[in-house]
PAGU-973171 format. One record per residue: x, y, z of N, C-alpha, C in turn; residue in one letter. Coordinates in pm, whole numbers, padded with zeros to 5 digits, always signed. Layout:
% residues N
XYZXYZXYZa ...
This chain:
% residues 469
+13733+10362+07801+13786+10305+07681+13727+10158+07696m +13680+10058+07572+13633+09987+07544+13751+09918+07541a +13799+09752+07589+13871+09677+07528+13887+09562+07459e +13918+09526+07345+13874+09326+07281+13980+09286+07266v +13946+09200+07314+14064+09099+07309+14013+08955+07160r +14101+08964+07130+14072+08843+06971+14139+08706+06975h +14033+08629+06971+14081+08459+06933+14061+08413+06789a +14099+08287+06768+14071+08247+06606+13948+08222+06561r +13915+08197+06467+13826+08190+06397+13825+08020+06302g +13687+07990+06248+13678+07843+06205+13652+07853+06051g +13653+07722+05985+13542+07756+05862+13449+07685+05823d +13385+07621+05701+13255+07596+05656+13287+07500+05536v +13199+07385+05504+13203+07326+05423+13060+07287+05416s +13039+07168+05309+12878+07165+05252+12774+07091+05361p +12679+07037+05366+12513+07027+05398+12501+06864+05408s +12421+06831+05511+12352+06713+05513+12194+06721+05543a +12157+06627+05549+12002+06585+05607+12018+06612+05791d +11923+06639+05807+11907+06676+05955+11899+06524+06025a +11856+06414+05901+11833+06274+05962+11997+06257+06082r +12054+06261+05935+12228+06297+05947+12308+06357+06094d +12233+06437+06088+12279+06545+06202+12171+06459+06401v +12070+06395+06357+12035+06358+06480+12147+06172+06543l +12120+06163+06422+12210+06017+06452+12329+06080+06547r +12392+06119+06427+12525+06160+06499+12512+06210+06660y +12408+06285+06675+12428+06337+06857+12392+06230+06901i +12265+06131+06861+12240+06001+06947+12368+05898+06961r +12424+05916+06899+12553+05809+06860+12633+05818+07010a +12644+05974+07060+12787+06010+07180+12727+06127+07254r +12653+06105+07341+12602+06166+07428+12666+06247+07540p +12785+06133+07560+12829+06128+07689+12953+06242+07696e +13011+06315+07552+13062+06396+07611+13013+06538+07611p +12883+06549+07577+12750+06665+07585+12766+06733+07721y +12735+06572+07789+12738+06593+07992+12851+06698+08019v +12943+06626+07961+13085+06669+08017+13110+06791+08047a +13061+06845+07870+13040+07020+07842+12970+07077+07903e +12820+07022+07988+12761+07105+08067+12866+07142+08202a +12886+07004+08228+12925+06991+08362+13067+07075+08395a +13146+07120+08290+13260+07195+08274+13232+07291+08283r +13123+07390+08212+13070+07500+08298+13008+07523+08419l +12954+07462+08480+12872+07427+08632+13044+07436+08684v +13120+07394+08689+13212+07352+08800+13270+07476+08807r +13285+07568+08717+13325+07707+08746+13198+07824+08793q +13235+07804+08950+13137+07929+09030+13202+08062+08913p +13045+08126+08908+13059+08255+08910+12860+08365+08925s +12975+08386+09049+12819+08470+09049+12792+08635+09069i +12715+08636+09019+12683+08776+08987+12690+08878+09067a +12618+08830+09166+12545+08873+09289+12691+08934+09362a +12802+08865+09359+12916+08903+09430+13058+08865+09361t +12996+08855+09222+13124+08905+09101+13258+08754+09146g +13201+08668+09242+13291+08543+09245+13320+08495+09118e +13427+08426+09049+13440+08402+08956+13404+08387+08825g +13398+08548+08820+13334+08589+08664+13376+08576+08564l +13555+08654+08601+13678+08664+08505+13738+08531+08439e +13720+08484+08563+13720+08309+08528+13632+08236+08424a +13488+08245+08457+13422+08223+08380+13395+08242+08234c +13438+08370+08226+13463+08428+08104+13532+08374+07972a +13660+08366+08036+13761+08305+08019+13738+08155+07944q +13648+08091+08037+13605+07948+08025+13527+07987+07897l +13458+08071+07871+13306+08070+07789+13381+08088+07657v +13502+08199+07647+13526+08221+07536+13635+08140+07470a +13719+08029+07585+13786+07892+07538+13709+07797+07458q +13576+07855+07543+13473+07708+07473+13420+07732+07319m +13388+07842+07312+13378+07861+07193+13469+07947+07107l +13581+07906+07107+13711+07892+07034+13705+07734+06978q +13668+07636+07068+13693+07534+07055+13643+07446+06932e +13500+07542+06925+13424+07520+06822+13428+07565+06692v +13553+07685+06671+13627+07727+06577+13571+07878+06570g +13501+07925+06680+13450+08065+06694+13571+08153+06697a +13534+08300+06584+13604+08371+06622+13548+08478+06745r +13648+08501+06889+13624+08527+07002+13658+08686+07010v +13561+08750+07042+13617+08892+07146+13574+08877+07288d +13677+08882+07359+13648+08946+07517+13659+09082+07518v +13455+09168+07483+13466+09279+07486+13423+09380+07622l +13499+09434+07671+13532+09528+07818+13475+09675+07815r +13397+09708+07902+13347+09878+07971+13428+09824+08095i +13399+09952+08141+13476+09982+08280+13377+09934+08366p +13414+09886+08467+13317+09805+08605+13214+09716+08579g +13242+09678+08464+13118+09525+08382+13221+09421+08394a +13144+09310+08386+13188+09176+08388+13164+09152+08254a +13267+09080+08145+13310+09084+08052+13238+09038+07951p +13155+09060+07812+13092+08999+07738+13116+08990+07601l +13142+08803+07638+13174+08742+07501+13092+08732+07393i +13183+08786+07269+13144+08798+07154+13209+08710+07039s +13127+08612+06986+13167+08506+06852+13087+08507+06782g +13182+08451+06666+13113+08448+06541+13181+08304+06468e +13111+08226+06400+13130+08135+06341+13079+08132+06154i +13130+08151+06082+13075+08181+05937+13036+08055+05898r +12893+08054+05845+12824+07938+05792+12844+07918+05594g +12726+07856+05550+12745+07872+05477+12663+07921+05368r +12575+08010+05482+12505+08133+05388+12518+08321+05489s +12505+08419+05447+12460+08505+05520+12389+08523+05638e +12295+08461+05685+12212+08453+05727+12288+08440+05886k +12202+08531+05932+12289+08535+06100+12160+08470+06210t +12259+08368+06268+12109+08375+06382+12217+08426+06521l +12193+08479+06601+12218+08561+06725+12192+08460+06848l +12306+08386+06933+12249+08298+07062+12346+08375+07190i +12200+08457+07243+12254+08489+07414+12199+08417+07487y +12301+08436+07594+12313+08360+07698+12359+08486+07793g +12417+08388+07946+12476+08482+08053+12528+08317+08133h +12650+08374+08130+12765+08242+08244+12712+08340+08390y +12667+08417+08421+12697+08394+08572+12560+08328+08593d +12559+08332+08759+12460+08228+08840+12476+08345+08891v +12322+08276+09039+12264+08298+09137+12347+08249+09237q +12356+08306+09367+12452+08267+09452+12345+08147+09515p +12456+08023+09596+12387+07915+09573+12299+07855+09733a +12337+08008+09784+12265+07969+09900+12075+07929+09915d +12078+07874+10033+12133+07784+10191+12239+07693+10088p +12350+07696+10109+12459+07598+10061+12402+07434+10137v +12324+07484+10286+12336+07334+10335+12196+07296+10305d +12179+07322+10228+12049+07226+10157+12069+07144+10048e +12174+07174+09980+12203+07078+09866+12251+06999+09920w +12241+06838+09830+12244+06715+09840+12389+06714+09792t +12468+06773+09716+12625+06736+09665+12640+06971+09614s +12775+06948+09638+12831+07114+09618+12768+07143+09495p +12742+07307+09539+12662+07338+09374+12743+07379+09294p +12907+07392+09292+12974+07402+09237+13066+07244+09170f +13020+07150+09249+13067+07012+09203+12973+06928+09152e +12982+06944+08953+12859+06863+08905+12846+06729+08919p +12727+06657+08973+12711+06505+09023+12581+06487+08930a +12636+06371+08842+12508+06307+08747+12420+06157+08886v +12321+06209+08885+12238+06127+08979+12099+06094+08903r +12041+05965+08909+11932+05944+08872+11901+06025+08720d +11991+05988+08630+11950+06077+08498+11931+06194+08522g +11992+06274+08621+11981+06461+08632+12164+06462+08576r +12195+06570+08567+12287+06691+08592+12232+06811+08696l +12334+06795+08785+12321+06898+08931+12422+06981+08927y +12365+07086+08979+12483+07169+09049+12437+07331+08945g +12472+07468+09071+12408+07574+09025+12496+07628+08857r +12363+07671+08776+12366+07725+08678+12381+07600+08553g +12329+07457+08615+12254+07362+08518+12185+07364+08456a +12055+07428+08526+11921+07458+08393+11950+07577+08344c +12020+07736+08484+11985+07871+08433+12119+07920+08441d +12225+07908+08307+12185+07899+08214+12321+07817+08108t +12408+07777+08218+12461+07708+08127+12473+07620+08092k +12370+07492+08088+12303+07384+08024+12236+07428+07883g +12189+07535+07964+12169+07601+07735+12256+07658+07695n +12372+07673+07707+12532+07727+07643+12579+07635+07601i +12556+07522+07699+12640+07419+07681+12576+07334+07524a +12447+07337+07510+12325+07274+07411+12364+07364+07290a +12414+07463+07293+12383+07507+07155+12528+07513+07110r +12641+07500+07215+12776+07467+07122+12757+07293+07092l +12715+07195+07180+12688+07029+07103+12634+07076+06988c +12549+07165+07012+12488+07122+06841+12506+07169+06739a +12631+07261+06724+12725+07316+06689+12816+07237+06630i +12935+07178+06738+12988+07017+06727+12951+06944+06645r +12790+06940+06703+12738+06767+06617+12716+06823+06477a +12697+06936+06382+12646+07001+06250+12732+06979+06204l +12898+07037+06275+12994+07024+06234+13050+06869+06176q +13054+06828+06336+13083+06662+06259+13002+06624+06195g +12889+06617+06161+12830+06589+06051+12806+06605+05926s +12818+06754+05930+12763+06809+05754+12909+06880+05714t +13005+06881+05802+13098+06960+05756+13154+07117+05847g +13031+07210+05847+13041+07317+05896+12884+07340+05951g +12847+07486+05926+12709+07546+06010+12614+07607+05869l +12507+07561+05875+12407+07618+05738+12423+07804+05800p +12395+07820+05871+12409+07956+05862+12529+08020+05958i +12543+08137+05948+12635+08236+06095+12583+08263+06151t +12705+08212+06240+12594+08173+06427+12670+08290+06511v +12576+08398+06553+12715+08457+06655+12646+08482+06812r +12754+08476+06894+12705+08495+07037+12744+08618+07100f +12653+08615+07221+12666+08736+07342+12607+08670+07447l +12756+08647+07518+12678+08578+07674+12796+08659+07705i +12660+08701+07829+12734+08808+07958+12755+08784+08066e +12807+08847+08170+12784+08805+08332+12689+08887+08395g +12618+08978+08381+12546+09044+08453+12375+09036+08443e +12345+08880+08397+12200+08909+08353+12147+08882+08489e +12177+08785+08628+12156+08783+08736+12104+08871+08800e +12180+08998+08810+12145+09140+08881+12101+09227+08777i +12048+09235+08672+11966+09266+08566+12069+09364+08483g +12138+09291+08427+12216+09304+08302+12235+09510+08303s +12334+09491+08416+12351+09723+08445+12393+09733+08336p +12515+09683+08281+12593+09751+08173+12556+09714+08030h +12497+09631+08000+12462+09546+07884+12391+09675+07782l +12328+09743+07844+12310+09893+07711+12446+09946+07676a +12527+09943+07764+12662+10031+07739+12712+09963+07640a +12696+09831+07629+12763+09750+07558+12678+09728+07418y +12586+09761+07392+12499+09757+07330+12516+09875+07232a +12569+10032+07276+12598+10118+07211+12724+10159+07192e +12819+10078+07230+12968+10060+07193+12993+09941+07109t +12937+09825+07084+12961+09688+07027+12855+09684+06903f +12784+09774+06868+12614+09784+06808+12604+09659+06717a +12749+09668+06640+12786+09580+06523+12746+09432+06542d +12796+09403+06730+12782+09225+06790+12644+09197+06780r +12521+09304+06824+12374+09282+06842+12317+09265+06705f +12365+09258+06580+12296+09287+06467+12272+09119+06445r +12144+09100+06387+12102+08991+06322+11994+08918+06327a +11996+08861+06180+11812+08798+06113+11737+08772+06250d +11775+08684+06304+11715+08615+06414+11791+08588+06579g +11684+08546+06690+11812+08565+06760+11725+08402+06866c +11825+08327+06936+11764+08201+06966+11826+08272+07129l +11682+08295+07201+11698+08300+07319+11751+08223+07390w +11810+08264+07561+11900+08117+07665+11768+08080+07794e +11649+08115+07724+11605+08023+07831+11449+07972+07779s +11421+07836+07859+11291+07736+07813+11316+07623+07861g +11180+07532+07865+11162+07454+07963+11080+07346+07925t +11036+07207+07913+10898+07128+07895+10809+07154+08009k +10707+07133+07996+10578+07150+08111+10566+07068+08174d +10450+07071+08236+10423+06988+08334+10405+06828+08270y +10337+06872+08163+10329+06744+08060+10430+06727+07963g +10550+06728+07994+10661+06734+07894+10667+06732+07781d +10593+06840+07760+10586+06918+07617+10659+07066+07640v +10734+07078+07492+10833+07170+07491+10786+07292+07468p +10835+07440+07557+10773+07535+07540+10888+07624+07487s +10834+07766+07415+10895+07799+07310+10828+07943+07399l +10909+08050+07406+10876+08214+07454+10932+08288+07354y +10815+08372+07348+10851+08500+07194+10863+08630+07272l +10862+08644+07365+10837+08771+07460+10884+08724+07600g +10961+08913+07646+10943+08872+07814+10914+09003+07832a +10846+09012+07977+10801+09102+08044+10959+09200+08100k +10918+09329+08097+11014+09407+08190+10986+09387+08351g +11084+09522+08413+11051+09506+08558+11115+09651+08528i +11060+09690+08670+11115+09791+08782+11144+09748+08934c +11265+09720+08982+11288+09703+09074+11318+09790+09188y +11211+09819+09261+11294+09934+09399+11258+09834+09530v +11335+09957+09605+11339+09999+09781+11279+10034+09806e +11219+10041+09887+11124+10171+09978+11163+10165+10149i +11229+10284+10164+11238+10249+10306+11208+10384+10407a +11171+10344+10482+11075+10460+10630+11223+10498+10701f +11234+10571+10722+11361+10586+10883+11315+10672+11006e +11343+10617+11150+11253+10703+11237+11356+10759+11313g +11379+10727+11454+11467+10762+11540+11607+10758+11461a +11738+10775+11519+11857+10764+11474+11879+10616+11540n +11817+10527+11597+11854+10408+11676+11740+10332+11743r +11762+10181+11722+11700+10128+11798+11596+10130+11911d +11529+10111+11956+11497+10194+12125+11399+10063+12153l +11358+10087+12307+11324+10002+12371+11165+10006+12324h +11098+09872+12316+10943+09917+12276+10863+10006+12349s +10927+10041+12470+10796+10090+12563+10783+10243+12476a +10930+10273+12398+10876+10434+12340+10791+10409+12242q +10708+10314+12155+10637+10338+12076+10500+10418+12119a +10447+10461+12260+10364+10565+12290+10400+10727+12205t +10570+10743+12202+10579+10905+12142+10724+10915+12047i +10729+10748+11970+10852+10776+11949+10768+10708+11751v +10774+10739+11653+10716+10658+11541+10733+10592+11551p +10726+10456+11448+10778+10360+11410+10784+10327+11235n +10904+10307+11220+10909+10343+11033+10830+10207+10988p +10877+10082+11109+10791+09956+11017+10661+09978+11018a +10571+10041+11105+10380+10062+11113+10407+10172+10914w +10531+10307+10941+10469+10352+10834+10501+10270+10673r +10622+10193+10702+10605+10118+10561+10468+09976+10539l +10411+09977+10690+10305+09884+10631+10172+09964+10569a +10180+10040+10638+10098+10156+10581+10077+10191+10432w +10212+10240+10409+10251+10269+10288+10225+10134+10163a +10266+10047+10204+10222+09895+10125+10059+09891+10105l +10036+09921+10237+09899+09850+10229+09806+09948+10093s +09899+10053+10049+09752+10148+09938+09824+10121+09807t +09920+10000+09829+09939+09994+09632+09884+09913+09588l +09776+09762+09666+09767+09681+09609+09617+09643+09695k +09540+09615+09624+09372+09593+09725+09364+09419+09739d +09294+09344+09797+09266+09239+09828+09199+09137+09694r +09182+09188+09557+09147+09201+09432+09236+09122+09374n +09366+09196+09392+09519+09189+09303+09530+09293+09229e +09433+09410+09231+09470+09505+09152+09511+09653+09238r +09638+09624+09136+09748+09769+09165+09678+09880+09169v +09658+10014+09242+09609+10111+09305+09674+10224+09246l +09798+10254+09204+09873+10333+09145+09783+10386+09044i +09778+10539+09057+09685+10576+08978+09781+10589+08842d +09726+10564+08670+09775+10548+08547+09867+10421+08588g +09859+10305+08653+09975+10207+08628+09910+10099+08494f +09795+10124+08480+09712+10023+08341+09728+10082+08253y +09756+10229+08218+09746+10329+08118+09811+10222+07988d +09881+10207+07970+09978+10136+07911+09926+10007+07828d +09904+09962+07908+09849+09794+07932+09747+09765+07833v +09826+09672+07663+09696+09664+07631+09712+09517+07584v +09561+09446+07567+09509+09348+07561+09558+09254+07428a +09570+09114+07489+09624+09033+07339+09560+09050+07240p +09692+09013+07114+09549+09056+07006+09511+08933+06935t +09370+08971+06847+09340+08855+06849+09412+08744+06798d +09523+08716+06747+09590+08588+06708+09653+08571+06864a +09725+08648+06920+09745+08569+07036+09680+08531+07182e +09546+08611+07133+09432+08563+07199+09403+08394+07191r +09384+08387+07051+09342+08307+07027+09469+08134+07012a +09607+08209+07009+09686+08108+07065+09670+08053+07262q +09647+08153+07319+09613+08141+07459+09542+08046+07519l +09409+08045+07408+09273+07982+07414+09310+07819+07372e +09454+07794+07258+09442+07685+07224+09506+07609+07306r +09614+07675+07395+09688+07658+07511+09591+07641+07634l +09509+07741+07673+09444+07707+07806+09338+07544+07814g +09301+07536+07711+09255+07449+07707+09267+07293+07708g +09419+07249+07708+09503+07179+07721+09585+07139+07874g +09556+07238+07939+09643+07260+08084+09589+07191+08177r +09656+07167+08301+09603+07115+08457+09691+07191+08511d +09562+07259+08512+09633+07405+08612+09640+07363+08745d +09505+07284+08789+09483+07190+08914+09651+07149+08975q +09705+07041+08871+09803+06968+08898+09938+07053+08938s +09943+07238+08886+10053+07261+08879+10050+07355+09015a +09953+07376+09036+09866+07428+09215+09970+07351+09266a +09879+07255+09277+09943+07115+09403+10046+07133+09371h +10141+07079+09253+10281+07089+09296+10348+07190+09356d +10299+07301+09358+10351+07425+09445+10255+07452+09603l +10198+07361+09640+10151+07311+09783+10029+07428+09770g +09949+07461+09629+09848+07505+09637+09741+07457+09594l +09621+07502+09680+09494+07454+09670+09419+07506+09484e +09515+07629+09509+09434+07708+09354+09535+07829+09336r +09533+07853+09194+09588+07976+09181+09558+08090+09252f +09587+08197+09246+09507+08343+09281+09406+08378+09170l +09303+08412+09252+09134+08480+09203+09105+08298+09184l +09130+08254+09165+09083+08104+09106+09070+08065+08981g +09181+08154+08899+09187+08166+08787+09230+08006+08711l +09164+07970+08626+09274+07856+08531+09245+07849+08383s +09322+07783+08298+09311+07766+08156+09288+07933+08070g +09267+07938+08004+09275+08119+07930+09291+08220+07978t +09195+08232+08116+09203+08311+08183+09284+08342+08271d +09344+08253+08313+09496+08211+08386+09574+08316+08310l +09605+08184+08162+09697+08303+08082+09726+08441+08062l +09617+08456+08010+09598+08590+07990+09693+08713+08118v +09597+08652+08266+09667+08724+08324+09803+08698+08341r +09893+08581+08367+09973+08559+08348+10121+08649+08273h +10049+08620+08155+10117+08720+08002+10123+08843+08031l +09993+08865+08037+09952+08956+07960+09894+09099+08083f +09920+09087+08218+09898+09150+08286+09973+09200+08403e +10085+09312+08397+10178+09360+08506+10167+09291+08623p +10236+09344+08752+10244+09298+08878+10324+09373+08967t +10294+09377+09080+10339+09451+09215+10358+09330+09334c +10471+09305+09298+10501+09230+09443+10619+09259+09531t +10575+09260+09656+10630+09246+09781+10772+09159+09779i +10888+09137+09736+10989+09029+09760+11052+09035+09856c +11056+09110+09939+11124+09122+10097+11113+09256+10168g +11072+09193+10315+11024+09285+10391+11157+09298+10542l +11206+09387+10530+11326+09414+10723+11280+09515+10760v +11308+09475+10906+11236+09576+10994+11271+09498+11146s +11354+09554+11229+11352+09520+11362+11411+09398+11388g +11357+09329+11514+11414+09195+11540+11381+09079+11514y +11411+08981+11368+11308+08832+11365+11409+08771+11383a +11440+08716+11491+11522+08625+11602+11453+08540+11644g +11531+08452+11717+11440+08361+11808+11356+08392+11962p +11289+08374+11996+11299+08432+12128+11193+08565+12105g +11236+08644+12184+11149+08784+12212+11261+08889+12243s +11245+09007+12110+11344+09108+12174+11245+09226+12189k +11173+09272+12272+11107+09444+12229+11195+09561+12211t +11171+09575+12071+11231+09637+11981+11148+09766+11949v +11189+09933+11945+11127+09952+11816+11237+10017+11716l +11234+09970+11622+11315+09966+11530+11324+10113+11443p +11439+10146+11404+11441+10244+11366+11470+10256+11237h +11452+10188+11163+11416+10162+10987+11387+10036+10972v +11320+10096+10831+11229+09922+10765+11185+09981+10628a +11248+09858+10588+11272+09842+10435+11118+09755+10315h +11163+09801+10247+11085+09660+10148+11125+09665+09988a +11169+09542+09976+11196+09553+09808+11051+09511+09730k +11035+09575+09622+10925+09577+09552+10925+09617+09422i +10901+09475+09344+10921+09425+09176+10800+09453+09109d +10829+09525+08987+10687+09526+08928+10725+09497+08838f +10616+09392+08756+10649+09310+08656+10600+09397+08513r +10671+09417+08425+10599+09486+08335+10586+09433+08174l +10481+09467+08114+10388+09437+07986+10423+09541+07892v +10447+09480+07746+10495+09583+07641+10428+09651+07620p +10484+09843+07645+10383+09957+07591+10461+09971+07784r +10410+09929+07875+10455+10031+08001+10604+10062+08002q +10666+10142+08071+10788+10151+08090+10840+10204+08190r +10936+10142+08257+11020+10137+08392+11052+10282+08459s +11076+10349+08375+11075+10496+08435+10906+10558+08458a +10847+10562+08376+10667+10584+08382+10654+10538+08520g +10658+10434+08543+10632+10345+08681+10666+10414+08790i +10795+10425+08786+10857+10478+08867+10839+10622+08898l +10794+10737+08838+10729+10826+08866+10586+10845+08912e +10515+10694+08855+10385+10697+08871+10404+10658+09035k +10476+10553+09085+10499+10493+09216+10530+10656+09333l +10621+10720+09267+10652+10816+09348+10563+10940+09373k +10495+10956+09295+10359+11037+09306+10269+10976+09356a +10221+10855+09399+10103+10786+09474+10214+10786+09594h +10283+10796+09580+10349+10798+09763+10310+10920+09842l +10341+11025+09739+10297+11141+09801+10176+11200+09828l +10067+11111+09719+09993+11190+09739+09891+11135+09876r +09968+11012+09895+09936+10911+10036+09992+10976+10151h +10059+11065+10135+10108+11156+10268+10263+11086+10266g +10305+11013+10209+10379+10945+10240+10573+11016+10203f +10583+11168+10249+10644+11224+10153+10796+11211+10214d +10782+11078+10346+10938+11067+10400+10971+10934+10363d +10911+10914+10246+10967+10721+10190+11084+10759+10093a +11210+10656+10068+11328+10695+10090+11266+10610+09925h +11281+10606+09800+11258+10540+09692+11427+10507+09636v +11460+10377+09614+11560+10371+09540+11557+10251+09425r +11592+10264+09308+11574+10172+09187+11707+10067+09172v +11681+09988+09214+11763+09861+09186+11791+09768+09108l +11711+09839+08988+11716+09761+08854+11578+09776+08782g +11572+09760+08666+11515+09789+08506+11517+09779+08407h +11409+09715+08378+11429+09630+08192+11290+09648+08150e +11349+09670+08003+11226+09738+07911+11165+09584+07903e +11009+09556+07876+10935+09414+07796+10979+09479+07668p +10960+09324+07575+10959+09325+07420+10895+09162+07385a +10887+09158+07282+10752+09101+07202+10766+09020+07028k +10812+08953+07042+10821+08918+06869+10739+08859+06836t +10673+08881+06673+10563+08870+06598+10560+08712+06605p +10468+08661+06638+10456+08484+06613+10445+08460+06521m +10418+08520+06436+10452+08492+06258+10628+08519+06173n +10719+08540+06271+10839+08547+06236+10926+08437+06194s +11026+08408+06103+11065+08333+06077+11105+08222+06177a +11198+08264+06268+11256+08243+06349+11174+08170+06463i +11046+08239+06463+10961+08174+06564+10896+08041+06506a +10866+08085+06340+10822+07965+06295+10937+07851+06266r +11013+07832+06254+11142+07794+06230+11174+07657+06351v +11176+07772+06455+11206+07695+06578+11107+07613+06584t +10958+07624+06639+10830+07542+06652+10835+07379+06574a +10885+07466+06434+10870+07294+06337+10974+07255+06384e +11081+07287+06441+11201+07182+06460+11190+07096+06608a +11116+07185+06698+11075+07104+06779+10951+06988+06763a +10897+07046+06694+10781+06938+06633+10830+06783+06590k +10947+06821+06508+11027+06714+06415+11100+06609+06522r +11174+06733+06635+11253+06668+06738+11139+06585+06852v +11068+06658+06898+10993+06588+07019+10870+06516+06954y +10838+06528+06847+10729+06462+06776+10577+06459+06858g +10591+06610+06927+10437+06667+06928+10473+06846+06905r +10344+06927+06875+10345+07082+06879+10423+07100+07040d +10494+07190+06974+10538+07297+07125+10445+07346+07119p +10422+07387+07274+10395+07510+07339+10413+07661+07335i +10336+07768+07240+10438+07828+07161+10353+08010+07288v +10465+08051+07379+10366+08156+07449+10371+08279+07395y +10331+08365+07359+10351+08514+07332+10444+08575+07390p +10444+08534+07526+10510+08623+07617+10552+08567+07759l +10687+08533+07802+10692+08472+07914+10699+08588+07989m +10653+08550+08152+10559+08601+08255+10728+08657+08308a +10849+08590+08324+10968+08620+08367+11034+08774+08295a +11157+08817+08356+11209+08939+08274+11345+08894+08217t +11402+08948+08115+11532+08940+08078+11593+09031+07983g +11702+09074+07932+11731+09180+07846+11723+09150+07712p +11569+09112+07655+11510+09114+07534+11515+09196+07458m +11519+09330+07534+11464+09446+07453+11606+09513+07452d +11729+09505+07531+11878+09541+07430+11933+09440+07393v +11902+09373+07357+11983+09296+07263+11928+09257+07148v +11762+09199+07171+11694+09197+07039+11622+09358+06989c +11523+09388+07103+11390+09475+06991+11480+09622+06940a +11580+09671+07037+11585+09801+06992+11690+09784+06852r +11711+09651+06834+11814+09633+06697+11704+09582+06594f +11548+09588+06619+11466+09480+06519+11458+09335+06492g +11564+09316+06629+11557+09129+06564+11484+09043+06665t +11371+08962+06597+11332+08876+06637+11377+08781+06719p +11335+08748+06821+11369+08591+06963+11314+08540+06968a +11331+08385+06998+11269+08306+07071+11354+08231+07185v +11285+08152+07264+11342+08080+07392+11329+07963+07390g +11413+07912+07389+11411+07772+07393+11541+07693+07442a +11482+07608+07561+11589+07530+07623+11572+07441+07690g +11635+07337+07824+11637+07214+07873+11613+07216+07994v +11560+07277+08048+11491+07287+08153+11367+07186+08176g +11317+07208+08270+11155+07146+08302+11116+07221+08457y +11011+07162+08513+10947+07282+08585+11020+07248+08736p +11063+07123+08781+11122+07072+08842+11279+07114+08868g +11352+07147+08810+11414+07200+08759+11560+07262+08882s +11470+07353+09006+11493+07400+09077+11569+07488+09051n +11531+07614+08978+11605+07725+08918+11611+07822+09006v +11766+07907+09058+11774+08002+09169+11762+07867+09327h +11719+07789+09326+11698+07730+09413+11809+07641+09444a +11849+07587+09548+11940+07384+09642+11833+07331+09491p +11995+07248+09489+11999+07109+09369+11914+07188+09266n +11975+07279+09195+11923+07257+09107+11929+07170+08948e +11918+07190+08858+11957+07001+08783+11855+07036+08641h +11944+06954+08555+11835+06944+08425+11892+06794+08441i +11730+06761+08359+11732+06569+08290+11787+06562+08196r +11916+06440+08161+12025+06449+08076+11947+06435+07959i +11810+06373+07953+11717+06322+07781+11715+06421+07731a +11637+06525+07848+11613+06642+07810+11693+06752+07743d +11809+06787+07797+11968+06807+07757+11963+06757+07627y +12001+06639+07626+12022+06575+07459+11893+06621+07349v +11790+06600+07420+11668+06692+07329+11724+06801+07266e +11770+06881+07363+11793+07044+07366+11856+07062+07254g +11988+06973+07225+12079+06996+07151+12037+06898+07057i +11950+06834+06991+11892+06803+06893+11785+06949+06891e +11737+06989+06914+11631+07091+06850+11721+07163+06806h +11824+07237+06888+11922+07317+06818+11990+07318+06685i +12047+07186+06650+12047+07129+06578+11987+07146+06438a +11854+07082+06451+11788+07074+06327+11740+07227+06338v +11705+07345+06432+11649+07514+06389+11778+07510+06355t +11861+07497+06329+11987+07599+06220+11936+07542+06129m +11992+07369+06102+11939+07329+05936+11841+07384+05842l +11690+07461+05944+11588+07414+05905+11593+07663+05898m +11663+07683+05995+11686+07836+05950+11771+07821+05829y +11854+07790+05761+11936+07762+05647+11916+07728+05548g +11798+07693+05530+11698+07609+05428+11726+07518+05392g +11808+07406+05513+11875+07250+05453+11822+07165+05551e +11689+07155+05564+11585+07044+05642+11465+07111+05666a 
């Protein structure tokens, strides 16, 4: 049975000019930083479950404080999904999606300050989740506070869906969507992620890749053995290495039969957008920032963008077998594992890729491979001419004083299909990060100036979406 707990709602009143809202935000930035720190301070690690319930209650409380009617939605075995609504001056609805869960803080000893003790240094707010994505949740709430403080209410009706399992693939979100479908429907969606680029230009994203994440394992003897036994006992690490070598060639082409069958090229409009973006990119600096001389295949500009956004991947995420500690241990391991993710582009489907992988392994003689699915999500894409995409881009131009970079897709994955695509809701990602935010890494942070600009951007977007700016 699904459980719902209710809290109070709020009121609405007349409008004001966007300049009044911006003046209001710029006059009082300090409380906004405190809002983000408040969320960061509460651990909420999806991988272990630590703090999820407490953080869900904190998010519900913070939504109530801005006047939302809040429902704490529950289904068995899942972290709570927080749903909220604030009625606006019009019936037009904007869905705000985010997640309160974060990645583990490991390795903890590489943090300059404790990961769940938010710290401000050199104009930056440090802490796990500061960028991904508690800072973005706080920015949306602060934008609402600013609109309420300067205009007396909201120009549109705003709905919230804040989940607690995104960092482990949102395994229960589809069940939530089936049980509480009315909470997911809206005219447009503001997605949880977005950054500035290396040139400090704001970036917007109109879609997300899907994913099929699997583990491939091979087993040998019933226990580890002395490596002298390698003359007569099969080594599962070699079986794994041989199997992996069949998946992709040295030119980065995935070799699974039918893998590219459903891949489609960018449309003419998308290609034109990528050409505009490609001409202004400094890909060499971006590669050097990662300690690389160049990106894969020597690509740059438009060709790099097309590959990055519109082609799928096959990536080895981890390999485990035998002994990897200090010194030597002559051992013949009895088991070997690899974790592999496939990032999928529109029209590819995770179930189809999984079946093609299994057929590939059988065809190459690896009938002893154990394939286990660890996670899957489908790709989603919003039309570039959708109202929410146009408004969010124009609002960014007004706030940042320059045209944003609008990407037809992002190379990463999120549950945009479950939250938006299956309901026909166009979505656009905008956020407060930058390339140095250390997302998923030690010393995660946001720059406070970016965070305040992000609040301004959300507030103006809401005004424009409601036709009031």
